TILOMI-101975 format. One record per residue (C-alpha): residue number from 1; residue in three letters; x, y, z. Coordinates in pm, 1 decimal, always signed. Layout:
REC resi resn        X        Y        Z
REC  NUM  Ala        X        Y        Z
...
***
This chain:
REC resi resn        X        Y        Z
REC    1  Met  +3617.0 +10448.7 +11768.3
REC    2  Thr  +3953.3 +10395.0 +11596.1
REC    3  Ile  +3987.9 +10185.5 +11276.6
REC    4  Ala  +4182.1  +9920.2 +11471.6
REC    5  Thr  +3892.2  +9891.3 +11729.1
REC    6  Glu  +3627.0  +9872.8 +11458.1
REC    7  Leu  +3817.9  +9606.3 +11264.0
REC    8  Ala  +3862.0  +9411.9 +11594.2
REC    9  Arg  +3487.5  +9419.8 +11644.8
REC   10  Arg  +3421.2  +9288.3 +11286.3
REC   11  Ile  +3687.7  +9020.1 +11306.5
REC   12  Arg  +3546.3  +8883.2 +11631.7
REC   13  Ala  +3203.8  +8866.6 +11469.5
REC   14  Phe  +3315.6  +8613.2 +11214.4
REC   15  Thr  +3173.2  +8268.9 +11275.9
REC   16  Tyr  +3138.5  +7952.1 +11063.0
REC   17  Asp  +2764.1  +7958.2 +11075.2
REC   18  Gly  +2755.9  +8325.9 +10937.4
REC   19  Leu  +2965.7  +8249.0 +10636.0
REC   20  Pro  +2788.2  +8197.6 +10287.4
REC   21  Asp  +2840.8  +7867.9 +10121.8
REC   22  Ala  +3037.2  +8040.9  +9844.4
REC   23  Ala  +3281.9  +8177.1 +10102.4
REC   24  Leu  +3338.7  +7833.8 +10246.5
REC   25  Glu  +3403.8  +7682.6  +9905.1
REC   26  Trp  +3650.6  +7951.4  +9807.0
REC   27  Ala  +3817.0  +7914.9 +10148.2
REC   28  Lys  +3863.5  +7536.1 +10095.5
REC   29  Thr  +4002.8  +7626.6  +9743.8
REC   30  Gly  +4262.1  +7866.7  +9896.6
REC   31  Ile  +4356.4  +7617.0 +10167.3
REC   32  Leu  +4402.0  +7329.6  +9917.5
REC   33  Asp  +4608.8  +7540.3  +9682.1
REC   34  Thr  +4829.9  +7680.3  +9955.2
REC   35  Val  +4887.8  +7337.1 +10116.0
REC   36  Gly  +5005.7  +7212.6  +9766.9
REC   37  Val  +5239.5  +7495.0  +9692.4
REC   38  Thr  +5377.9  +7488.8 +10045.8
REC   39  Leu  +5474.8  +7114.9 +10010.0
REC   40  Ala  +5623.2  +7171.5  +9667.9
REC   41  Gly  +5821.0  +7466.2  +9798.6
REC   42  Ser  +5947.9  +7287.7 +10109.6
REC   43  Ala  +6265.3  +7167.9  +9945.1
REC   44  Glu  +6343.5  +7503.1  +9777.8
REC   45  Pro  +6685.3  +7676.7  +9888.1
REC   46  Cys  +6512.8  +7947.6 +10073.9
REC   47  Ala  +6299.1  +7708.1 +10287.2
REC   48  Gln  +6607.7  +7490.5 +10359.3
REC   49  Ile  +6793.0  +7800.3 +10477.8
REC   50  Met  +6503.8  +7894.3 +10706.8
REC   51  Leu  +6495.5  +7537.9 +10851.4
REC   52  Arg  +6867.4  +7541.5 +10932.8
REC   53  Val  +6818.0  +7868.0 +11116.9
REC   54  Cys  +6486.9  +7799.8 +11300.0
REC   55  Thr  +6567.4  +7516.9 +11544.9
REC   56  Ala  +6320.1  +7567.6 +11842.6
REC   57  Thr  +6130.3  +7236.7 +11866.2
REC   58  Gly  +5760.3  +7233.5 +11944.8
REC   59  Pro  +5421.4  +7104.8 +11830.8
REC   60  Ala  +5386.1  +7260.5 +11483.2
REC   61  Leu  +5463.5  +7056.7 +11168.3
REC   62  Val  +5717.0  +7163.4 +10913.6
REC   63  Phe  +5547.0  +7087.9 +10575.1
REC   64  Gly  +5714.4  +6833.8 +10365.9
REC   65  Ser  +5866.1  +6652.5 +10668.1
REC   66  Ala  +5778.3  +6494.4 +11000.2
REC   67  Gln  +5980.4  +6758.1 +11179.5
REC   68  Arg  +5804.4  +6983.3 +11425.9
REC   69  Leu  +5900.2  +7326.5 +11557.7
REC   70  Ser  +5762.9  +7596.6 +11778.9
REC   71  Val  +5443.9  +7769.1 +11645.1
REC   72  Thr  +5640.4  +8090.0 +11539.1
REC   73  Asp  +5924.1  +7905.6 +11383.1
REC   74  Ala  +5702.4  +7670.7 +11191.5
REC   75  Ala  +5495.4  +7964.3 +11067.0
REC   76  Leu  +5819.6  +8124.5 +10961.9
REC   77  Val  +5952.8  +7824.1 +10774.6
REC   78  Asn  +5629.5  +7720.1 +10619.0
REC   79  Gly  +5542.6  +8074.7 +10528.3
REC   80  Thr  +5867.0  +8094.4 +10333.5
REC   81  Ala  +5807.5  +7764.8 +10171.2
REC   82  Ser  +5456.0  +7866.5 +10060.0
REC   83  His  +5578.0  +8152.1  +9848.8
REC   84  Ala  +5913.5  +7996.1  +9740.6
REC   85  Leu  +5779.1  +7894.7  +9398.9
REC   86  Asp  +5567.1  +8198.1  +9349.8
REC   87  Phe  +5281.2  +7953.7  +9254.1
REC   88  Asp  +5046.3  +8053.5  +9536.2
REC   89  Asp  +4708.7  +8225.8  +9490.3
REC   90  Cys  +4664.5  +8593.4  +9418.8
REC   91  Ser  +4409.2  +8876.0  +9484.1
REC   92  Asn  +4317.1  +9159.4  +9267.1
REC   93  Thr  +4233.1  +9376.5  +9578.3
REC   94  Leu  +4540.0  +9300.2  +9772.0
REC   95  Gly  +4771.9  +9341.1  +9471.7
REC   96  Gly  +4950.6  +9033.2  +9606.6
REC   97  His  +4909.0  +8690.0  +9755.3
REC   98  Pro  +4628.1  +8662.4 +10010.8
REC   99  Ser  +4644.5  +8305.0 +10160.8
REC  100  Val  +5010.2  +8260.7 +10233.4
REC  101  Pro  +5035.1  +8530.1 +10496.9
REC  102  Ile  +4738.5  +8360.6 +10688.3
REC  103  Leu  +4749.7  +8004.7 +10660.8
REC  104  Pro  +5092.2  +7913.8 +10783.7
REC  105  Gly  +5020.3  +8070.7 +11110.9
REC  106  Leu  +4674.1  +7903.7 +11141.3
REC  107  Phe  +4824.2  +7559.4 +11063.5
REC  108  Ala  +5090.0  +7613.5 +11332.5
REC  109  Leu  +4835.9  +7720.9 +11595.7
REC  110  Ala  +4610.2  +7438.3 +11508.3
REC  111  Asp  +4894.5  +7199.0 +11581.7
REC  112  Ala  +4936.8  +7355.1 +11930.6
REC  113  Met  +4580.3  +7385.3 +12045.6
REC  114  Pro  +4229.8  +7233.7 +11988.5
REC  115  Val  +4095.3  +7397.8 +11667.9
REC  116  Ser  +3796.6  +7255.8 +11477.3
REC  117  Gly  +3770.5  +7271.5 +11102.0
REC  118  Arg  +3495.2  +7510.9 +11127.6
REC  119  Asp  +3684.5  +7765.5 +11348.5
REC  120  Phe  +3990.6  +7733.8 +11114.5
REC  121  Leu  +3776.4  +7818.7 +10817.7
REC  122  Ala  +3614.7  +8127.7 +10992.5
REC  123  Ala  +3954.2  +8254.0 +11100.1
REC  124  Tyr  +4086.1  +8229.4 +10756.8
REC  125  Val  +3805.8  +8415.2 +10602.3
REC  126  Ala  +3834.0  +8678.2 +10882.5
REC  127  Gly  +4207.1  +8733.6 +10793.0
REC  128  Phe  +4129.6  +8742.5 +10420.1
REC  129  Glu  +3856.5  +9016.9 +10457.2
REC  130  Thr  +4086.5  +9220.1 +10691.0
REC  131  Glu  +4387.7  +9239.2 +10464.4
REC  132  Thr  +4184.8  +9312.2 +10152.4
REC  133  Arg  +3977.5  +9577.1 +10315.4
REC  134  Ile  +4287.1  +9762.1 +10433.4
REC  135  Ala  +4427.5  +9715.1 +10079.6
REC  136  Arg  +4121.5  +9898.8  +9947.3
REC  137  Ala  +4224.8 +10198.2 +10149.1
REC  138  Val  +4584.7 +10208.0 +10027.0
REC  139  Asn  +4611.8 +10051.8  +9677.4
REC  140  Phe  +4737.4 +10105.0  +9415.7
REC  141  His  +4948.9 +10382.8  +9528.8
REC  142  His  +5092.4 +10146.0  +9803.7
REC  143  Tyr  +5173.7  +9879.5  +9535.5
REC  144  Asp  +5323.2 +10137.4  +9288.7
REC  145  Lys  +5545.9 +10295.8  +9553.2
REC  146  Gly  +5730.6  +9974.4  +9595.3
REC  147  Trp  +5586.5  +9803.8  +9899.6
REC  148  His  +5522.7  +9431.4  +9877.8
REC  149  Pro  +5151.1  +9410.9  +9978.3
REC  150  Thr  +5154.4  +9039.3 +10030.4
REC  151  Ala  +5364.7  +9125.7 +10335.7
REC  152  Thr  +5295.3  +9482.5 +10429.3
REC  153  Leu  +4912.7  +9418.8 +10412.6
REC  154  Gly  +4913.7  +9049.4 +10463.8
REC  155  Ile  +5050.0  +9106.2 +10822.1
REC  156  Phe  +4707.7  +9237.7 +10911.8
REC  157  Gly  +4536.7  +8930.2 +10766.1
REC  158  Ala  +4773.9  +8699.0 +10953.7
REC  159  Thr  +4711.5  +8896.5 +11282.5
REC  160  Ala  +4332.6  +8897.5 +11234.7
REC  161  Ala  +4320.5  +8525.5 +11167.5
REC  162  Ala  +4543.2  +8435.4 +11460.4
REC  163  Ser  +4346.3  +8673.0 +11690.4
REC  164  Arg  +4019.8  +8508.4 +11577.4
REC  165  Leu  +4149.1  +8163.3 +11636.3
REC  166  Leu  +4300.4  +8250.0 +11978.4
REC  167  Glu  +3958.1  +8405.5 +12069.0
REC  168  Leu  +4112.9  +8741.1 +12174.3
REC  169  Thr  +3894.9  +9009.5 +12321.5
REC  170  Gln  +3798.0  +9313.3 +12103.5
REC  171  Asp  +4059.0  +9521.4 +12283.9
REC  172  Gln  +4324.9  +9248.8 +12250.7
REC  173  Thr  +4248.9  +9211.7 +11873.6
REC  174  Ala  +4282.7  +9590.9 +11830.3
REC  175  Thr  +4607.7  +9578.2 +12009.6
REC  176  Ala  +4728.4  +9293.5 +11794.4
REC  177  Leu  +4652.2  +9489.8 +11482.2
REC  178  Ala  +4843.8  +9801.1 +11618.8
REC  179  Ile  +5142.6  +9575.1 +11692.2
REC  180  Ala  +5121.8  +9430.3 +11339.3
REC  181  Ala  +5147.2  +9778.8 +11191.5
REC  182  Ser  +5500.2  +9812.3 +11343.1
REC  183  Phe  +5574.8  +9455.8 +11199.0
REC  184  Ser  +5455.4  +9552.7 +10846.8
REC  185  Ser  +5749.2  +9530.1 +10598.0
REC  186  Gly  +5856.3  +9410.4 +10250.9
REC  187  Leu  +6014.5  +9587.1  +9958.7
REC  188  Lys  +5967.2  +9504.6  +9591.4
REC  189  Ala  +6344.0  +9576.0  +9538.1
REC  190  Asn  +6401.2  +9216.3  +9656.2
REC  191  Phe  +6178.3  +9057.0  +9398.6
REC  192  Gly  +6363.2  +8792.2  +9217.3
REC  193  Thr  +6556.9  +8679.2  +9526.6
REC  194  Met  +6503.4  +8452.8  +9821.1
REC  195  Thr  +6394.9  +8750.3 +10034.8
REC  196  Lys  +6066.1  +8772.5  +9850.1
REC  197  Pro  +5934.0  +8441.7 +10000.4
REC  198  Leu  +6108.2  +8534.3 +10324.2
REC  199  His  +5873.9  +8837.1 +10338.7
REC  200  Val  +5587.6  +8588.4 +10366.5
REC  201  Gly  +5744.2  +8370.0 +10633.1
REC  202  His  +5836.1  +8687.0 +10831.5
REC  203  Cys  +5472.5  +8807.6 +10797.7
REC  204  Ala  +5312.7  +8473.8 +10893.1
REC  205  Arg  +5543.7  +8438.9 +11206.3
REC  206  Asn  +5476.9  +8803.5 +11297.1
REC  207  Gly  +5097.7  +8772.2 +11265.6
REC  208  Val  +5091.5  +8497.3 +11521.6
REC  209  Met  +5348.7  +8687.1 +11737.6
REC  210  Ala  +5131.0  +9000.6 +11733.9
REC  211  Ala  +4822.4  +8808.4 +11846.9
REC  212  Met  +5020.7  +8604.9 +12122.8
REC  213  Leu  +5180.6  +8936.4 +12248.8
REC  214  Ala  +4843.6  +9123.3 +12273.2
REC  215  Arg  +4694.2  +8816.8 +12456.4
REC  216  Ala  +4997.5  +8832.6 +12708.4
REC  217  Gly  +4934.7  +9202.3 +12777.5
REC  218  Met  +5167.8  +9397.9 +12541.8
REC  219  Thr  +5028.8  +9745.2 +12459.1
REC  220  Ala  +5005.5  +9932.1 +12141.0
REC  221  Ser  +4839.5 +10247.4 +12004.0
REC  222  His  +4484.3 +10174.9 +11871.8
REC  223  Asp  +4499.0 +10475.4 +11648.6
REC  224  Val  +4794.7 +10339.6 +11463.3
REC  225  Phe  +4618.5 +10349.7 +11121.5
REC  226  Glu  +4494.3 +10707.1 +11115.2
REC  227  His  +4752.4 +10873.4 +11343.5
REC  228  Arg  +4941.9 +11151.8 +11169.3
REC  229  Gln  +5256.5 +10929.7 +11199.4
REC  230  Gly  +5064.3 +10609.7 +11165.3
REC  231  Phe  +5039.9 +10343.7 +10895.8
REC  232  Phe  +4844.9 +10532.8 +10629.7
REC  233  Asn  +5046.9 +10845.6 +10643.1
REC  234  Val  +5386.9 +10678.8 +10678.4
REC  235  Phe  +5335.2 +10404.5 +10414.2
REC  236  Asn  +5132.9 +10598.0 +10156.5
REC  237  Gly  +5158.5 +10967.1 +10246.0
REC  238  Ala  +4886.0 +11230.4 +10301.9
REC  239  Gly  +4627.6 +11237.7 +10025.3
REC  240  Asn  +4729.8 +10893.0  +9889.0
REC  241  Tyr  +4478.2 +10672.8 +10089.8
REC  242  Asp  +4109.1 +10643.4 +10162.5
REC  243  Ala  +4075.8 +10545.2 +10531.2
REC  244  Asp  +3695.8 +10516.9 +10504.2
REC  245  Ala  +3733.0 +10235.8 +10247.9
REC  246  Val  +3843.4  +9988.5 +10521.5
REC  247  Leu  +3501.5  +9966.7 +10671.9
REC  248  Arg  +3273.5 +10085.1 +10390.7
REC  249  Asp  +3049.7  +9809.9 +10270.4
REC  250  Trp  +3232.3  +9552.1 +10498.9
REC  251  Ala  +3179.1  +9197.2 +10384.4
REC  252  Glu  +2913.1  +9293.3 +10124.2
REC  253  Pro  +3017.7  +9086.5  +9950.2
REC  254  Leu  +3315.6  +8918.3 +10112.7
REC  255  Asp  +3621.6  +8973.2  +9908.5
REC  256  Ile  +3693.9  +8600.8  +9905.6
REC  257  Ile  +3365.9  +8567.7  +9698.9
REC  258  Thr  +3407.5  +8881.0  +9467.8
REC  259  Pro  +3647.2  +8932.5  +9312.1
REC  260  Gly  +3763.7  +8608.9  +9479.3
REC  261  Ile  +4085.0  +8422.7  +9477.6
REC  262  Ala  +4299.4  +8398.0  +9164.4
REC  263  Ile  +4459.7  +8042.1  +9135.9
REC  264  Lys  +4774.9  +8047.5  +8934.7
REC  265  Ser  +4811.4  +7821.0  +8633.4
REC  266  Tyr  +5180.8  +7885.9  +8608.4
REC  267  Pro  +5454.4  +7887.5  +8859.8
REC  268  Cys  +5577.3  +8245.9  +8816.4
REC  269  Cys  +5479.7  +8600.1  +8876.2
REC  270  Gly  +5106.5  +8651.3  +8829.2
REC  271  Ser  +5166.1  +8978.7  +8628.6
REC  272  Thr  +5310.3  +8759.8  +8345.8
REC  273  His  +5007.8  +8527.8  +8328.9
REC  274  Pro  +4769.4  +8717.7  +8084.0
REC  275  Ala  +5063.9  +8742.5  +7844.0
REC  276  Ile  +5138.1  +8372.4  +7882.3
REC  277  Asp  +4773.4  +8294.0  +7817.3
REC  278  Ala  +4778.0  +8507.2  +7504.7
REC  279  Met  +5105.5  +8360.4  +7374.3
REC  280  Leu  +4993.3  +7999.5  +7434.1
REC  281  Asp  +4671.1  +8060.3  +7253.9
REC  282  Leu  +4866.9  +8194.4  +6949.6
REC  283  Val  +5114.9  +7908.8  +6970.2
REC  284  Arg  +4834.4  +7647.5  +6953.2
REC  285  Ala  +4611.3  +7826.9  +6709.0
REC  286  His  +4880.2  +7893.0  +6453.6
REC  287  Arg  +5119.6  +7615.0  +6519.9
REC  288  Leu  +5402.9  +7862.9  +6611.0
REC  289  Thr  +5757.3  +7745.9  +6667.1
REC  290  Pro  +6068.7  +7929.6  +6731.6
REC  291  Glu  +6172.6  +7880.0  +6377.0
REC  292  Asn  +5866.0  +8070.2  +6229.2
REC  293  Val  +5857.1  +8355.8  +6470.3
REC  294  Ala  +6045.7  +8672.7  +6380.2
REC  295  His  +5935.1  +8903.5  +6652.4
REC  296  Val  +5704.9  +8929.9  +6957.2
REC  297  Val  +5575.9  +9235.5  +7144.1
REC  298  Ser  +5417.9  +9188.8  +7481.8
REC  299  Trp  +5191.9  +9481.9  +7591.1
REC  300  Thr  +5096.9  +9501.3  +7959.7
REC  301  His  +4980.4  +9752.2  +8216.3
REC  302  Pro  +5279.2  +9976.9  +8326.5
REC  303  Arg  +5206.0  +9867.4  +8682.0
REC  304  Arg  +5272.6  +9508.3  +8590.2
REC  305  Leu  +5556.9  +9574.2  +8348.8
REC  306  Ala  +5759.1  +9765.1  +8623.8
REC  307  His  +5880.2  +9432.2  +8777.9
REC  308  Thr  +5844.0  +9196.3  +8486.8
REC  309  Asn  +6053.7  +9374.2  +8207.8
REC  310  Arg  +6367.8  +9159.1  +8257.2
REC  311  Pro  +6530.5  +9092.5  +7920.9
REC  312  Ser  +6842.3  +8963.8  +8091.6
REC  313  Leu  +6840.6  +8713.4  +8384.0
REC  314  Arg  +7050.6  +8681.1  +8704.6
REC  315  Ser  +6896.0  +8353.9  +8835.3
REC  316  Ala  +6612.4  +8110.4  +8830.4
REC  317  Leu  +6424.7  +8316.4  +9069.9
REC  318  Asp  +6476.4  +8618.4  +8850.3
REC  319  Ala  +6332.4  +8418.8  +8555.4
REC  320  Lys  +5995.0  +8397.7  +8744.0
REC  321  Phe  +5953.0  +8769.8  +8702.2
REC  322  Ser  +6068.6  +8797.0  +8339.5
REC  323  Val  +5770.6  +8827.9  +8088.5
REC  324  Gln  +6036.8  +8771.5  +7822.5
REC  325  Tyr  +6155.5  +8440.8  +7962.4
REC  326  Cys  +5803.3  +8322.0  +8035.5
REC  327  Leu  +5678.5  +8392.6  +7675.8
REC  328  Ala  +5991.7  +8237.1  +7536.0
REC  329  Arg  +5917.6  +7923.3  +7729.6
REC  330  Ala  +5558.3  +7918.1  +7611.8
REC  331  Leu  +5687.6  +7930.8  +7244.7
REC  332  Val  +5969.0  +7688.7  +7284.1
REC  333  Asp  +5793.9  +7421.2  +7500.3
REC  334  Gly  +5420.2  +7509.4  +7456.2
REC  335  Gln  +5374.4  +7533.1  +7827.2
REC  336  Val  +5524.5  +7700.4  +8144.9
REC  337  Val  +5592.8  +7450.3  +8430.8
REC  338  Leu  +5777.5  +7408.3  +8738.9
REC  339  Ser  +6085.3  +7256.6  +8584.3
REC  340  His  +6143.1  +7574.1  +8369.7
REC  341  Phe  +6254.2  +7755.3  +8694.2
REC  342  Asn  +6473.2  +7481.8  +8841.6
REC  343  Asp  +6856.7  +7524.3  +8878.7
REC  344  Asp  +7008.6  +7640.5  +8552.1
REC  345  Ala  +6701.0  +7599.5  +8319.5
REC  346  Tyr  +6689.1  +7972.5  +8269.0
REC  347  Leu  +7019.0  +7943.7  +8084.9
REC  348  Asp  +6872.8  +7724.6  +7807.4
REC  349  Ala  +7022.0  +7853.6  +7474.0
REC  350  Arg  +6698.2  +7790.2  +7278.0
REC  351  Val  +6507.6  +8017.9  +7527.8
REC  352  Ala  +6782.3  +8287.1  +7522.3
REC  353  Asp  +6754.3  +8293.2  +7145.5
REC  354  Val  +6383.3  +8346.4  +7144.3
REC  355  Met  +6412.8  +8608.6  +7432.0
REC  356  Ala  +6623.0  +8818.4  +7206.2
REC  357  Arg  +6322.0  +8848.5  +6978.2
REC  358  Ile  +6069.0  +8952.2  +7246.4
REC  359  Glu  +6005.4  +9315.0  +7333.0
REC  360  Ala  +5807.9  +9419.2  +7634.4
REC  361  Ala  +5622.6  +9748.2  +7635.9
REC  362  Pro  +5359.1  +9934.8  +7837.1
REC  363  His  +5017.5  +9901.7  +7679.7
REC  364  Pro  +4917.3 +10257.1  +7541.8
REC  365  Gln  +4557.4 +10200.2  +7621.9
REC  366  Met  +4608.6 +10094.1  +7983.5
REC  367  Ser  +4631.9 +10396.1  +8215.1
REC  368  Ser  +4833.5 +10387.7  +8519.9
REC  369  Ala  +4540.5 +10535.7  +8703.2
REC  370  Gly  +4297.9 +10271.1  +8569.8
REC  371  Thr  +4174.1  +9963.8  +8753.0
REC  372  Ala  +4179.9  +9731.2  +8461.6
REC  373  His  +4540.8  +9627.6  +8488.9
REC  374  Phe  +4534.7  +9249.2  +8469.7
REC  375  Gly  +4518.7  +9200.8  +8089.9
REC  376  Ala  +4777.0  +9174.8  +7822.0
REC  377  Glu  +4808.8  +9187.8  +7440.1
REC  378  Val  +5065.9  +8990.2  +7250.7
REC  379  Thr  +5162.7  +9056.7  +6892.3
REC  380  Val  +5363.0  +8795.6  +6686.6
REC  381  Thr  +5518.5  +8874.0  +6362.6
REC  382  Thr  +5606.2  +8553.4  +6167.7
REC  383  Thr  +5891.5  +8491.0  +5931.6
REC  384  Asp  +5659.1  +8490.0  +5635.0
REC  385  Gly  +5521.1  +8846.1  +5740.2
REC  386  Arg  +5202.1  +8761.2  +5913.7
REC  387  Arg  +5090.9  +8974.0  +6213.5
REC  388  Leu  +4908.2  +8774.8  +6477.7
REC  389  Val  +4737.8  +8943.8  +6774.3
REC  390  Lys  +4581.2  +8806.4  +7087.0
REC  391  Val  +4419.9  +9013.7  +7361.2
REC  392  Val  +4356.4  +8877.9  +7707.5
REC  393  Asp  +4153.7  +9077.1  +7953.5
REC  394  Ser  +4243.7  +8874.5  +8245.0
REC  395  Ala  +4426.8  +8546.3  +8298.2
REC  396  Leu  +4220.6  +8230.3  +8340.9
REC  397  Gly  +4142.7  +8177.6  +8718.5
REC  398  Arg  +4204.9  +8545.5  +8805.4
REC  399  Thr  +3867.3  +8612.2  +8945.7
REC  400  Ser  +3569.2  +8412.4  +9070.5
REC  401  Glu  +3380.7  +8492.7  +8749.4
REC  402  Gln  +3638.8  +8291.5  +8556.3
REC  403  Pro  +3769.9  +8031.6  +8798.9
REC  404  Leu  +4026.9  +7767.8  +8731.5
REC  405  Pro  +3827.0  +7451.8  +8659.5
REC  406  Arg  +3812.3  +7207.3  +8957.9
REC  407  Phe  +3991.5  +6937.8  +8756.7
REC  408  Ala  +4279.8  +7180.9  +8683.0
REC  409  Leu  +4290.5  +7286.8  +9053.6
REC  410  Glu  +4310.8  +6929.5  +9158.3
REC  411  Ala  +4575.8  +6842.0  +8898.1
REC  412  Lys  +4785.0  +7137.0  +9025.6
REC  413  Tyr  +4758.1  +7004.5  +9372.5
REC  414  Arg  +4844.3  +6645.2  +9281.4
REC  415  Asp  +5147.7  +6772.3  +9090.7
REC  416  Cys  +5267.1  +6988.6  +9383.9
REC  417  Ala  +5183.9  +6757.5  +9670.6
REC  418  Gly  +5297.9  +6448.9  +9488.2
REC  419  Arg  +5648.6  +6582.8  +9488.4
REC  420  Val  +5651.1  +6520.5  +9867.5
REC  421  Leu  +5363.7  +6285.6  +9959.6
REC  422  Thr  +5267.0  +5934.2  +9875.6
REC  423  Ala  +4977.3  +5885.3  +9646.2
REC  424  Asp  +4753.9  +5771.2  +9931.3
REC  425  Ala  +4836.2  +6078.7 +10134.6
REC  426  Val  +4769.5  +6309.5  +9837.3
REC  427  Asp  +4428.6  +6149.7  +9800.2
REC  428  Arg  +4356.9  +6166.0 +10186.8
REC  429  Ser  +4456.1  +6528.9 +10210.1
REC  430  Leu  +4234.3  +6622.9  +9926.0
REC  431  Asp  +3947.8  +6463.5 +10096.0
REC  432  Leu  +4027.6  +6625.7 +10435.5
REC  433  Val  +4038.1  +6972.3 +10279.1
REC  434  Ala  +3708.3  +6908.4 +10090.7
REC  435  Asp  +3538.2  +6809.8 +10416.5
REC  436  Met  +3722.0  +7054.9 +10648.1
REC  437  Glu  +3406.5  +7176.2 +10819.7
REC  438  Thr  +3347.5  +6822.2 +10954.4
REC  439  Leu  +3683.4  +6795.2 +11133.0
REC  440  Asp  +3691.3  +6805.2 +11512.5
REC  441  Arg  +4055.7  +6873.8 +11493.7
REC  442  Ala  +4203.3  +7070.9 +11196.6
REC  443  Ser  +4542.4  +6922.0 +11290.4
REC  444  Val  +4430.2  +6594.1 +11130.2
REC  445  Leu  +4536.8  +6745.2 +10802.4
REC  446  Ala  +4895.0  +6815.0 +10928.0
REC  447  Asp  +4902.7  +6465.4 +11086.3
REC  448  Thr  +4817.0  +6313.3 +10740.4
REC  449  Leu  +5084.5  +6523.7 +10570.1
REC  450  Ala  +5345.3  +6410.9 +10820.9
REC  451  Ala  +5260.3  +6043.0 +10801.4
REC  452  Gly  +5249.4  +6055.3 +10430.5
REC  453  Cys  +5566.2  +6229.6 +10339.0
REC  454  Ala  +5887.6  +6050.0 +10229.8
REC  455  Cys  +6123.4  +6170.9 +10495.7
REC  456  Asp  +6485.0  +6112.1 +10548.1
REC  457  Gln  +6598.8  +5928.8 +10863.4
REC  458  Ala  +6617.2  +6250.4 +11067.4
REC  459  Gly  +6265.2  +6343.3 +10960.5
REC  460  Gly  +6372.6  +6635.4 +10738.4
REC  461  Pro  +6205.8  +6747.2 +10419.4
REC  462  Ala  +6137.8  +6469.6 +10183.3
REC  463  Ala  +6210.8  +6653.4  +9869.8
REC  464  Leu  +6533.4  +6773.5 +10018.0
REC  465  Ala  +6634.7  +6414.4 +10100.3
REC  466  Arg  +6574.4  +6303.0  +9748.1
REC  467  Ala  +6762.4  +6599.1  +9600.7
REC  468  Ser  +7060.4  +6520.4  +9818.0
***
């Protein structure tokens, strides 16, 4: 049995009735968060560009609008929007964002065919488990090498979920996964540009496409993972992966339960979050201001520092990946929020002045080979000579052991969704996700989003209409 075949057997075994209550609760958490950030991201320039390019009409809703496209085009547009703000959930195992590769395709399929809320939840969990189990085989060499795991590994989650929802046979599902291996793509060199969220749209679209192609009879090699010129050897290289880790201890526990989904508190790269938590704690505890801070040192894991050490900025997107900018905002404003990454906000002279006093360095006690790489240490030297230190092992909300409080999750959703939806639609969509297992048609949620958005006369994205 090949890895693809064994994965296919396990994917098909996922049922709603077989899922623990904790998995269902976390699934609904991931769905709610993803809907919110997709709505908020629907008017971002990258999502607008995708919408101008993708014009094939069909049954699937474009979030933040009343417009409907083909299943694959909607998955592409919504997938790009879902990651546009870099505010979507994370996974320690994946080394990336687990939900956005999966859910845009599932929402598009649910608009095109009868799908119950229960089947939707089961497909989502199946996709989540698939992508994170493959991640266990290749990370963190895969991550460090420069691949963008959200896309290169998320494609398997997207494909697994679509295959489960389309009720593919075991052979068809294995074929879909093999097709997906050739669709896998995404480079970290494009972080800080519109192409990073495009990675996710491309992945969401291709996951659905792989499943549909397999159902239609397309062929692919089922030994695509372990072949000498297959996924593991080509993407990681011989000796840099553990193929057995894909199936070892499968679903015991489900990865969506442990370590769980990390919900972001700040709309920027998750690698900056523990340092932001530390800085905000120091600001509040010691009433720090730009005027009484002489110097700041941010110590993070070398793996995280590699893409967040950005003392000079090229754009608002680039600012999302700059630990210097994020810490400067924390000091200047006492918070890090969506508006800090809008338009020319990154050019704020007050923030630039503080950034010049912030040094980012690799933490000397965090080994590149270690697994504890989600913490940070921030040291502040004040103008009167005090040395203040705060260590954060992991950002709030990073694992299921320290979840973001429910009130904070709902507040984030209301802030994101409220940029596009009426207040009544925000409330209604919250209730629908909370009771998703009771829905005869999962598409009721999309219908609610469409009816509740403030659209322009052509039915285009609401936030775009307001911005213009």
